[in-house]
VOBA-1610 file (N, C-alpha, C; in pm, whole numbers, padded with zeros to 5 digits, always signed):
BEGIN
Unk-03500+06374+02599Unk-03372+06336+02655Unk-03305+06462+02710Unk-03254+06453+02833Unk-03186+06569+02892Unk-03043+06578+02843Unk-02979+06692+02872Unk-02840+06714+02832Unk-02750+06604+02888Unk-02764+06573+03017Unk-02682+06469+03080Unk-02701+06333+03014Unk-02826+06302+02980Unk-02853+06174+02915Unk-02791+06170+02776Unk-02792+06282+02706Unk-02734+06282+02572Unk-02582+06263+02577Unk-02516+06319+02679Unk-02373+06298+02694Unk-02346+06152+02726Unk-02424+06095+02818Unk-02406+05955+02854Unk-02429+05865+02733Unk-02531+05894+02655Unk-02558+05815+02535Unk-02443+05827+02437Unk-02387+05947+02425Unk-02273+05968+02336Unk-02153+05887+02381Unk-02132+05878+02513Unk-02019+05801+02565Unk-02034+05654+02528Unk-02156+05603+02540Unk-02180+05464+02508Unk-02159+05437+02359Unk-02188+05535+02276Unk-02174+05520+02132Unk-02030+05547+02088Unk-01943+05585+02181Unk-01804+05611+02148Unk-01781+05750+02093Unk-01878+05840+02107Unk-01866+05975+02053Unk-01791+06068+02146Unk-01799+06046+02278Unk-01736+06134+02375Unk-01615+06062+02434Unk-01506+06137+02454Unk-01387+06083+02516Unk-01391+06110+02666Unk-01352+06014+02745Unk-01349+06032+02890Unk-01242+06135+02924Unk-01272+06226+03017Unk-01179+06333+03050Unk-01134+06331+03196Unk-01194+06246+03278Unk-01152+06234+03418Unk-01191+06097+03471Unk-01125+06058+03578Unk-01145+05926+03637Unk-01162+05938+03788Unk-01272+05993+03837Unk-01291+06010+03982Unk-01294+05877+04057Unk-01325+05769+03990Unk-01331+05638+04054Unk-01193+05586+04093Unk-01087+05652+04049Unk-00951+05606+04079Unk-00893+05665+04206Unk-00963+05759+04269Unk-00914+05818+04394Unk-00900+05707+04497Unk-00781+05697+04557Unk-00755+05592+04655Unk-00689+05468+04598Unk-00681+05457+04467Unk-00616+05342+04402Unk-00465+05366+04395Unk-00390+05260+04371Unk-00245+05274+04353Unk-00217+05338+04217Unk-00097+05390+04202Unk-00058+05450+04074Unk-00066+05346+03964Unk-00022+05226+03992Unk-00023+05119+03891Unk-00166+05086+03847Unk-00257+05076+03945Unk-00398+05049+03912Unk-00456+05162+03828Unk-00428+05285+03869Unk-00480+05401+03797Unk-00427+05402+03654Unk-00297+05380+03638Unk-00235+05380+03506Unk-00300+05275+03415Unk-00321+05156+03469Unk-00381+05046+03392Unk-00522+05082+03344Unk-00603+05136+03433Unk-00741+05170+03398Unk-00745+05285+03297Unk-00662+05387+03318Unk-00659+05501+03226Unk-00617+05453+03087Unk-00515+05367+03081Unk-00468+05319+02950Unk-00571+05231+02880Unk-00656+05162+02957Unk-00765+05085+02894Unk-00864+05180+02827Unk-00893+05292+02894Unk-00988+05390+02840Unk-00925+05476+02732Unk-00794+05500+02743Unk-00726+05595+02655Unk-00585+05543+02625Unk-00572+05449+02532Unk-00444+05383+02507Unk-00329+05478+02470Unk-00358+05595+02417Unk-00253+05688+02377Unk-00218+05789+02487Unk-00267+05766+02610Unk-00244+05860+02720Unk-00096+05870+02756Unk-00052+05992+02778Unk+00081+06020+02830Unk+00059+06049+02979Unk+00081+05949+03063Unk+00050+05960+03205Unk+00171+06015+03280Unk+00147+06121+03356Unk+00253+06187+03432Unk+00214+06185+03580Unk+00301+06128+03664Unk+00276+06124+03808Unk+00345+06245+03871Unk+00268+06324+03947Unk+00316+06451+04000Unk+00280+06460+04148Unk+00376+06502+04233Unk+00341+06524+04375Unk+00237+06636+04388Unk+00138+06616+04473Unk+00036+06718+04497Unk+00104+06848+04538Unk+00058+06958+04480Unk+00112+07088+04512Unk+00228+07131+04423Unk+00274+07042+04338Unk+00383+07078+04247Unk+00336+07177+04142Unk+00429+07258+04096Unk+00399+07349+03986Unk+00392+07267+03858Unk+00290+07293+03780Unk+00275+07226+03650Unk+00243+07329+03544Unk+00272+07297+03421Unk+00240+07387+03312Unk+00090+07393+03293Unk+00041+07502+03238Unk-00103+07517+03218Unk-00144+07492+03073Unk-00050+07444+02991Unk-00085+07415+02853Unk-00174+07292+02846Unk-00261+07288+02749Unk-00354+07177+02733Unk-00297+07080+02630Unk-00282+06955+02672Unk-00242+06848+02581Unk-00349+06741+02591Unk-00413+06710+02482Unk-00528+06621+02484Unk-00494+06476+02519Unk-00367+06439+02518Unk-00332+06303+02555Unk-00261+06293+02691Unk-00241+06405+02759Unk-00172+06402+02889Unk-00274+06385+03001Unk-00243+06292+03091Unk-00324+06270+03210Unk-00229+06278+03329Unk-00254+06371+03419Unk-00171+06385+03538Unk-00235+06312+03654Unk-00154+06233+03725Unk-00197+06167+03848Unk-00124+06237+03961Unk-00198+06305+04048Unk-00139+06376+04160Unk-00138+06284+04282Unk-00021+06271+04346Unk-00008+06185+04464Unk+00040+06268+04583Unk+00000+06225+04703Unk+00034+06306+04821Unk+00067+06226+04945Unk+00104+06100+04932Unk+00138+06024+05051Unk+00279+05965+05040Unk+00339+05938+05154Unk+00466+05868+05159Unk+00431+05720+05174Unk+00472+05638+05080Unk+00430+05498+05080Unk+00519+05408+05165Unk+00644+05443+05178Unk+00735+05363+05260Unk+00819+05455+05348Unk+00888+05398+05445Unk+00970+05476+05536Unk+01091+05534+05464Unk+01106+05666+05464Unk+01226+05725+05404Unk+01347+05693+05494Unk+01459+05657+05432Unk+01579+05631+05511Unk+01704+05663+05431Unk+01812+05680+05504Unk+01940+05713+05443Unk+01997+05588+05379Unk+02060+05606+05265Unk+02126+05491+05206Unk+02141+05497+05065
//
């Protein structure tokens, strides 16, 4: 069994915790939040504009979702 196979086998057995969700690129924030919480119910999800300054401390339950588009027309009011 190769190293990659052993990690995959560990994931199936519940031994490894998921650390990233590349399949969520292009999804809405709501969809991403729902999927992350299914995989990691104790996740502290933080939505951050791309390019923002963020702390470099490691928190094992924090998941940052970086966004970079304007979803609706900005207007005064």
